[in-house]
Structure formats: structure tokens, C-alpha cells
N, C-alpha and C positions, 0 to 999 in steps of 0.2 A: 398663546392659543392652546386650549386644552383639547383632550381627545374628542369630546362632544362637539366642539366647534369645528374640528377638522372633519369629522363625519358629516356635519351639515354642509360644509363647503363641497365635499365630494358628491353629495346627493344633488347639489345644484349644478353638477356637470361642469365644474370649473376646471378646464384642462390645465391651466397654470398650476393649480394646487396639486393635480394628479402628477404632473412632472416632478414637483418638489417631493411628493410622497415617494415616488419611484426612486429618486435620488437617495432618500432616507433609507429605503429598503435595501438598496445596493451597498451603501457605504456605512450604514449603521449610525447616521448622524442623529442626534437627539432632536425631537420636534421643536423644542424651545430655541435651539440654535438655528434651525432652518427657517422658522417662521418669524423670528423677531423683527425682520426687516420688511415683511410683506404686508402687514395688516393695512397700512395706509399708503403703500407705495404707488407711484404713478405707473401707467402702462409702459413708459419708456424704461423705468427702472426694473420692471418685471421682465421685460424682454432681455435687458442686459444681464439680469441674474440667470435667466434660462440659458443664455449663451455661455455663461461661465460654468453652469452645471452640466450641460449636455456632454461636452467632451470628456468630462471626468467619468461618465458612465461607461466609457469604452477603454479605460485604462485600468491598471492594477491587476490583481490576481484573477479576477472573475472571468476575463476573456483571454487569458493566456493560452496560446495554441501549443500544446506540448507534443513532442514527437512520440508517436505510437509505433511500437514494434510488434510484429506478428511472429510468433514462434513457428519455426520449421522443423526443428529437431531439439529434443531435450534429453539430458542424461542426469539422473539422480542416483547416486551411489553412496554406500556407507561402509565403514570398517569398524570392527569391534573385536576385542580379544576374547577368546573362549578356550579355556583349558590351556592357556599360554600360546595358542595359535591365533593368527589373524584370520577372521572370517569376513569375507567381502560379500556384499549384497547390493541389490538394486530395487528401485521402485519405479513403476511406469504410470502412464495415464496422466502425464503433466498437462495442465491447463494454466494459463496465466494471463495477466495484463501487465504489459511492459510500457510504461510511460517514462521515457528517459532522454534527457538532453545533458550532455557533459558540461555544457555552459550555463545550465539553468537547473542546478540540483535541487533548489528549494521547491521547484514545481514537479520534480520527478517522483514517481512512485512505482515500485515493483511488487508484484504479488503473484502467487502461484500455489497450486495444490497438486498432490499425487494420490492415486488410489492405493490404499493400504493393502487391499487383497492381492495386488500384483507383486508383493514382496517375494524376492527370489534370492536364495543364498546357494543354490545349486544342489540342495538336498531336500527332497519333497517332504520327508517326515519332519525335518526341522522347520521348514516353512509353515507346515500345518500347525505346529506347536506355536510358532510366532503369531499366527492369526487367532489363536485361542484367547479366552479372557485372561489367561496368565500374563499375556504380553499386550498385543495390540487390540484384541477383541474386535475383529473386523466386522462382525455382524452388527455391532452397536456403533462403532466409529469408522466411517467409510473412508475418510480422507485425512491427510495431514496438510495443514495450511501455513503459508508464510506470507507476511505482508509488511512492507517497510513503513516505519514511522518517520524516519529522517535519513537522508543520504548526504554524504559529505566527502570531500577530498581527504585522502590519507596517503601522504608521500606523493608518488606519481600515479597511484591508482585511486580506488574509491573504497568506501566502507559505508555501512549503514546499520542502524538499529532496527531490528525486525521483530514483529510478534510471531512467534512460532507456536502453533497449536497442534497438540497431539493428545488424543483421547479427551478432547474438550478441556484440556489444561493449557493455558497460554503463558509462555515465559518470553521475556525479551532476550534476544541474542544479538551480538555484534557479528556481522559478516563482512569481512574484507573481500573485495572482488575487483576484477579487472574487466575493462570494456574495450574491445578492439573492433573498430569500424573500418570497413573497406567499401566505399561507395554507399549503396543502400542496404548493405548487409553488415551484420555485427555478431559478435560472440560475447556473451556474459559468462564469466567463470568465477566461482567463489567456493571457499572451503571454511568450515567452522566446526567447533567442538561442542558437544552437549553431554550432559549426564542423563542417561536413560531414566534414572530413578526420579528425576524432577518431573517426569511426565507419567509416572506410574506404569512404566513398561518393565515388567519383571520386578522382583524384590531384591533384597540383599543376597549376594551369592559369592562364594569363594572361587567359583569356576568361571562364571561370566563376568567380563569386565564392565565397569560402570560408564566409561567414557566412549563416546561414539563420534567418529569423524565423518562428517557429511560433505559430499562434493556435489556441486550443481554446475552443469554446463548447458547453456541455452543458446542455440543458433536462431537468429531472427532476421527479418527484413522489414523495411518501412516503405 
């Protein structure tokens, strides 16, 4: 049955064919495969086919109920070498979506962002310089975003491949993390390393280090 014939069937308000079309939309089954048995089928065989199809609409990835966690407290900190000394700083304004089930990692997704204008290294003059176009350019780029692409087990903890976006430049990073749950509360904690130059944050420098260690701790409940 071709597309024109399918459209004609639907215009005739044939509920049977609408059910088959819905099954195709959900599962991506080709029309030729779905319709090959229906053209001259009896009412009994149509009912039987519907009974086979309908349960499948409620299985698979489409209706999986993932555990959603709500953030109560978050800490995003970083460390970088400057003139041989370690400079520590923080970023605030965390918002995120935490869909995570340790027993269903293929359905899990973690994402979050922070407000770049909240950067704080303890020295106001340095912070203002970091907000300038030489570094983060906060008037143009308001947030730093992180979003998982895949999450998997790594030894006894977890790890994930994430898209990290800074100054509208996105790079993939691997972030090992642990997840500790107590009742309906949990803590996510991860650390990873990036090169600031990959995101256009400052240029080459003999004084400022290239590598930045980032730590994220998120307390949440469900």
C-alpha cells in the first residue's frame, strides 16, 4: 500500500488503520511491513493483529519512567596554576536536570549550567579581568553548560561522556563521578581536567597554567 492509499484509508475514518499508523509512528516500522497483511484480511485477523500491536506501544524506551532528582545544593569549583601558585575559584547559579538510575544507565541523563558572572577567586580585580573579553566575556556568554551524552559503569563508580560548552565552544570531556544514595537523598560528585585554551579562555601564557581542574558536587532528592 502506498502513501496515497494510506491517506485515503485515514480519511475514511478507519480506526483500524489509524492504530496501525500509530504503531508505525512509535516504532518506526516501514509501511510496507505493517500493511502487507491487512489489505484483504478478515475482521478476526485484524482484531488479532491489533491485540499483538497494542501491548508493544507501552514497552521500550518511549515510556520508561526515569528517576528524577531535584538539586538542593550544588558546588562548582576550579583550580589553576598562576605564577606557580594554585588559584582556587568557584561558580554559582547552578541549575540542572538530573535523570539518573544506577540500574538503568542507558536511560540516564545529567545536565547543568552555571552563571559565569558569579566567578569568584577571592580577588575582585582578578575576577573582573576574568569576566572581560580576554577570558570569559560574560557580557556575551552568560553560562557554562554541561550535558551528558552517555553514562556507564567504571570500576565501582560511574563515568560519562559530556558535552561541555564554554563561550559557545563545545568539547567532549570524560567525567568520572560517584553517586551515593541514602533513602530519597543522594550526592553526585565528579572531577575532571580541561585545557582552558580549547575554549578560548585566555591565550598562551608563561604565567597562567593551561590545565584547569573542575570539581562538581550536587546534593539532590527525589
